[in-house]
N, C-alpha and C positions, 0 to 999 in steps of 0.2 A: 062489127064494132067491138064486141067483147074481146076478141083476140087482139085487136089493136090496143085496147086499154091494158090488157095483160102485158103486151110487149112494152108499152110505154112505162108501165109500173116497174117491170123488170129492169129496164134501162135506168130509170130514176133511182131505184134502190141500189143497183150495182155502182152507180156514180157516187151515191152518198157513202157507200162502204169504202170505195176507193179514197174519197176525201177523208174518211175517218182514220185512214192509215196515217194521216198527218195530225191527228188529234194531239193535244198537249199532254194527254194522259196515256202512258204506255199500255195500260191494261185495256183501254178502249181500242188502241191500235191492234193489240194482240187478238182481241175478239173480232175485230173487223176482218183480220186476215183469215180466220177460220170461217167466218160467214161468207166471205168472197168465194170460197171453194164451192159453195152451192150454186154459184152462177157460172160455172164452167170456165171457159177461157176469157171471159169478159175482163177479169182483173189480173191476167197473167203478168203484164208489164209492171203493174203497181206492186204485185207480190214479189217479183224479182227485185225490184228496188227496195222492198221492205227487208230483204235478206241483208241489207247494209245498215239496218237500224242500229242505234246505240243500245237498244234494249234487247237482251237475250231472248226474252219471252216472245217478242215480236218476230225476231229472226227465226225462232223455232216454229212458231205458228205459220209463218210464211212458207217455210220448208214443208210442213205438214200439208198445207193447202195446195202447194204446187204438186205434191205427190198425189193428192186426191184428184187433181185436175189431169194428171198425167201429161203435163206439158213438156214436150221435147224442147221447146224454146228455153226452158229453165235448166237444161242439163249442165251447161257451162257454169252457171251461177251456183247450182247445187253442188257441183264438183268442187268449186272453190270453198263452199261452206263446210266441206269435209275437214278442213283445217281450222275451223272456227275455234276461238279460245274457249267457248262454252260447250261442255260435253252434250247438253241437250240438243243444241243446234247440230252438232256433228252426227249424233245418231239419228236425228230426224231427217237430216239430209241424206244419210245412207238409206233409210227406209224409203224416202221419196224416190231416190234413184232406182231402187229395186222395184217400186211400183210402176215407174215409167217404162222400165224394161228394155232400155237400149243396151245391147251387149257391149258396146264400146265403153260403157261406164265401169265395167268389171275391173279393169286394170287400176284406174285411180282409186276405186273403191277398196281394192285389196289392201291398200296401205292401212286402212282402219283396223285390220287384224292385229296390228302392233300397237294400237292405242293403249295408253296406260289405264284407261277406264274400262272396266269389265263390260258394262252395258253397251258401250260403243263397239267393242269387239263382237259381242253377241249379235247386235243389230246388223253389223256389217256382214257377218257370216250368213244371217238369214236373208239379207238383201242379195248376197252373192248366189244363194240357192235359186233366186229368181232370174239370175243372169249367167247361165252355164256357158262361160267362155273358157276355152282351154288355156288361155293366157293367165288365168287366175289360179291354175292348178298348183304351181310351185308355192304360192303364198298360202293356199289352203292346206297343202301337205305340211308346211311349217306350222300352220295353225293347230295341227293335231298335238303339238307340244304344249298347248295352253293348259294351265293348271286348273282353270275354272271349269267345272263340269258342264255348265250350261253353254259356255262358249265352245267347249270340245264337242258337245252334241250337235250344236248348230253348224260347226265346221264339217262334221261328219255328214250332216244333212246336205250341205252345199256340195260336198264331194259326190254325194249320191246322185246329184243331178248331172254330173259330168259323165263322160264315157269311161266308166270304171274299168273296163277291160284294159284300157290303155295304161292305167296307173296301178293295176293289180300288183305288178312286181314290187313297186314301192310300198304298197300296203302290206304285202306279205313279209317284207323286211321289217317294217315298223312294228308289226304285231309281235315281234320278238325283242322289242326295245327293253332296256333295263328298267325304265321308268313305268310304273303301273298305269299312270294316267294316260301315257301315250298308247299303251297296249289297249286300254279301255276305249279310248277315242277311235283308234284304228279298227277295233272290233265293231264299233257302231257304224263306221263307214262300210265295212265288209257286209254288213247286214243289208245294204242296198244293192249289193252285187248278186247275191243269191245264186251263185253257180256251185258246182260240186266241190271245187277246190276251196272256195270261200266258206262254204258250209262245213267242210271237214275241219278247217282251221278253227272256226267258231266252236264247234263241238269239242275239239281238243282243248281249247281254252277253258271251256266250262268244266271239263273233267280234270284238268291238270294244273291250271294256273294257281299259284299259291296265294294270290291276292284276291280277296272277296270283291273288291271294287272292279277288278277285271272280269271276274266271273259274272257279276251283275250286268256288266256291259255286254258280255256274250249272250246272256239270257235275253236282254232287250233286242240285240241284233238278230238273234234267231227268230224272235217274234216278228220282227220287221221282215225278215227273209221269208217267213211262212206266208206272208200276205202277197208275196210276189211269185210264189211257186204255183204251178198248175194244180188244180183241185183233184184231178183224176176222175171227175164226173163224166 
């Protein structure tokens, strides 16, 4: 009997929250979207519909909730939300797609690396790190050109989840780029490779690069590489 009461209560509450997505107050709708995530897939269809709300906060929270649910049914709608006029919706949709983990999302997600908003680019790169699809490599390599240090580091991390041996030639070329931020970002990516050639390049950057920003990146990358090396125990 107790289990039956619990199941009934769960259904009643989830139905009330779904109804609250139509409340006259957008803040109530937004909070309902987040609460629905606690009920698993019960509210998936309603949350997908909420991605079309006129209120950006509702659309953002619907994207967040769908990411928490990890609903593959929402992939198409979340992909469409990557071009939402509101930046909070765009980066929340990117995060949600990363959480859902469907590798096919990597290609449409890659477009976010060119978003004019820094946070969208960073969140996109972090999401791509969860979706190691070789088709996103060209966009990630281009993303090493990003001037923002957090975006550059996130792009390097995303590249680090790819098969780095296949893109090592491009990285070894980019590490000699005239622009310091490109050398720094490439160094961070090489830190995930941790092979003899990559380590030699990083040590050379640390010793000889004239730009302290690049040398700092080399230090960080060497620290990352050290975590991947055998201990010798």
